[in-house]
C-alpha positions in Angstrom: -6.4 11.2 -14.7 -6.5 9.1 -17.8 -9.0 6.6 -19.2 -6.4 3.9 -19.5 -6.2 1.3 -16.7 -5.1 3.3 -13.7 -3.8 2.2 -10.3 -4.9 4.3 -7.3 -2.3 4.2 -4.5 -3.3 5.8 -1.2 -0.4 7.2 0.8 0.1 7.2 4.6 -2.2 6.2 7.3 -5.0 7.8 9.3 -4.5 8.7 12.9 -7.4 9.7 15.2 -6.6 12.8 17.3 -8.7 14.9 19.6 -9.1 17.4 16.7 -10.3 14.7 14.3 -8.8 12.4 11.7 -5.3 13.2 10.4 -3.6 11.6 7.4 0.1 11.1 8.1 2.4 10.7 5.1 6.2 10.0 5.1 6.6 9.1 8.7 9.9 7.3 8.3 13.5 7.8 9.0 15.1 10.7 7.2 11.8 12.3 6.0 9.7 15.1 7.4 6.2 13.7 7.9 3.3 15.6 6.3 -0.1 15.7 8.1 -3.4 16.5 6.6 -6.6 17.1 8.6 -9.4 15.3 6.9 -13.0 16.2 6.6 -15.5 13.3 7.2 -16.1 12.6 3.5 -12.4 12.3 2.7 -11.7 10.2 5.8 -14.5 7.8 4.8 -13.2 7.6 1.2 -9.5 7.1 2.2 -10.4 4.6 4.9 -12.1 2.4 2.4 -9.5 3.0 -0.4 -7.2 0.1 -1.4 -4.6 -0.1 -4.1 -7.0 -0.7 -7.0 -7.3 -0.4 -10.7 -9.7 1.6 -12.8 -10.5 -0.1 -16.1 -13.0 2.3 -17.5 -14.2 5.9 -17.3 -15.1 7.3 -13.9 -18.1 9.5 -13.2 -17.0 13.1 -13.3 -17.5 13.6 -9.5 -15.2 10.7 -8.6 -12.6 11.9 -11.2 -12.7 15.4 -9.7 -12.3 14.1 -6.1 -9.4 11.7 -7.0 -7.7 14.5 -9.0 -8.0 16.9 -6.0 -6.5 14.2 -3.6 -3.7 13.5 -6.1 -2.9 17.3 -6.4 -2.6 17.4 -2.5 -0.2 14.5 -2.5 -2.6 12.2 -0.6 -2.6 9.5 -3.2 -1.2 8.7 -6.6 -3.3 7.8 -9.7 -0.9 6.3 -12.2 -1.2 4.2 -15.3 -0.9 0.5 -14.5 2.0 0.1 -16.8 4.1 2.4 -14.6 4.2 -0.2 -11.9 4.3 0.3 -8.1 6.9 2.9 -7.5 5.9 3.3 -3.8 7.7 2.3 -0.6 6.1 -0.1 1.8 6.8 0.8 5.5 5.9 -1.3 8.5 4.1 0.7 11.1 4.5 -1.7 14.1 6.1 -4.9 15.0 5.1 -7.9 13.0 5.8 -11.4 14.3 5.6 -14.7 12.4 3.6 -17.0 14.6 3.2 -20.0 12.4 4.7 -21.4 9.2 2.5 -24.3 8.2 3.2 -26.7 5.4 0.1 -25.3 3.5 2.1 -22.3 2.2 0.2 -19.8 4.3 1.9 -18.1 7.2 0.3 -16.3 10.1 1.7 -12.9 11.1 0.7 -11.3 14.4 0.3 -7.5 14.3 -1.0 -5.1 17.0 -4.4 -5.2 15.2 -4.6 -9.0 15.1 -3.4 -12.0 13.0 -2.9 -11.7 9.2 -2.6 -14.7 6.9 0.0 -14.3 4.1 1.5 -16.4 1.3 5.1 -17.5 1.1 5.8 -14.5 -1.1 4.2 -12.2 1.6 6.5 -13.8 4.2 9.5 -13.2 2.0 8.4 -9.6 1.3 8.1 -9.0 5.1 11.7 -9.8 5.6 12.8 -7.6 2.6 10.9 -4.5 3.5 13.4 -1.9 4.8 11.4 1.4 4.3 13.7 2.4 1.4 13.1 0.1 -1.5 10.0 0.4 -3.7 7.5 -2.4 -4.2 8.7 -2.6 -7.8 12.3 -3.1 -6.6 11.3 -5.8 -4.2 9.2 -7.6 -6.8 12.1 -7.3 -9.3 14.5 -8.9 -6.7 12.1 -11.7 -6.1 11.5 -12.1 -9.8 15.3 -12.4 -10.4 15.4 -15.3 -7.9 12.3 -17.0 -9.3 12.8 -16.8 -13.1 10.0 -19.3 -13.8 7.3 -17.2 -12.0 5.6 -14.6 -14.1 6.3 -11.1 -12.9 2.6 -10.2 -13.1 1.7 -13.0 -10.7 4.4 -11.9 -8.3 3.2 -8.3 -8.4 -0.4 -9.5 -7.9 0.6 -11.5 -4.8 2.7 -8.5 -3.5 -0.4 -6.3 -3.8 -2.5 -8.9 -1.9 0.1 -8.9 0.8 0.2 -5.1 1.0 -3.6 -4.9 1.1 -3.7 -7.4 4.0 -1.1 -5.6 5.9 -2.7 -2.1 5.3 -6.1 -3.4 6.4 -4.5 -4.7 9.6 -2.9 -1.3 10.1 0.6 -2.7 10.1 1.8 -1.2 6.9 1.6 2.1 5.0 2.6 3.1 1.5 4.8 6.1 1.1 5.7 8.1 -2.0 9.1 7.2 -3.5 11.6 10.1 -3.2 
């Protein structure tokens, strides 16, 4: 871990089993999924973890914990300037239920409705389980040359967070 601005990217999703909580990573076509049994502390931490940035030094305990999770391949902690080289994967069916003129769309997932921006709706149609978030944002950026890339990336992160919280999307490591 560095002390420069760092993005924490949690991989996979947590499934509840009879044996306890299991983190599932890379459950997509063409990849062998990895499963990690989680202790209670790690499950709580990963359940609350979002894609976020660290802008200053972490306490030693948090740094040690994040380093251990990164070494196990459970998350990535990368400098912000490296971008979002992760693959968004939809976990269940997502249906557009409204497209109001206000610019916000409503998506229906198995966990409930999620409000997304126009960019989120566009991303939803582009996600194929193969392209990284960076690639998707680049493609959108090319079609919207007047929009600052940082704004597009920020909106993409907001969309990803909304979909992850609804349990409809997971982030997987790029091959």
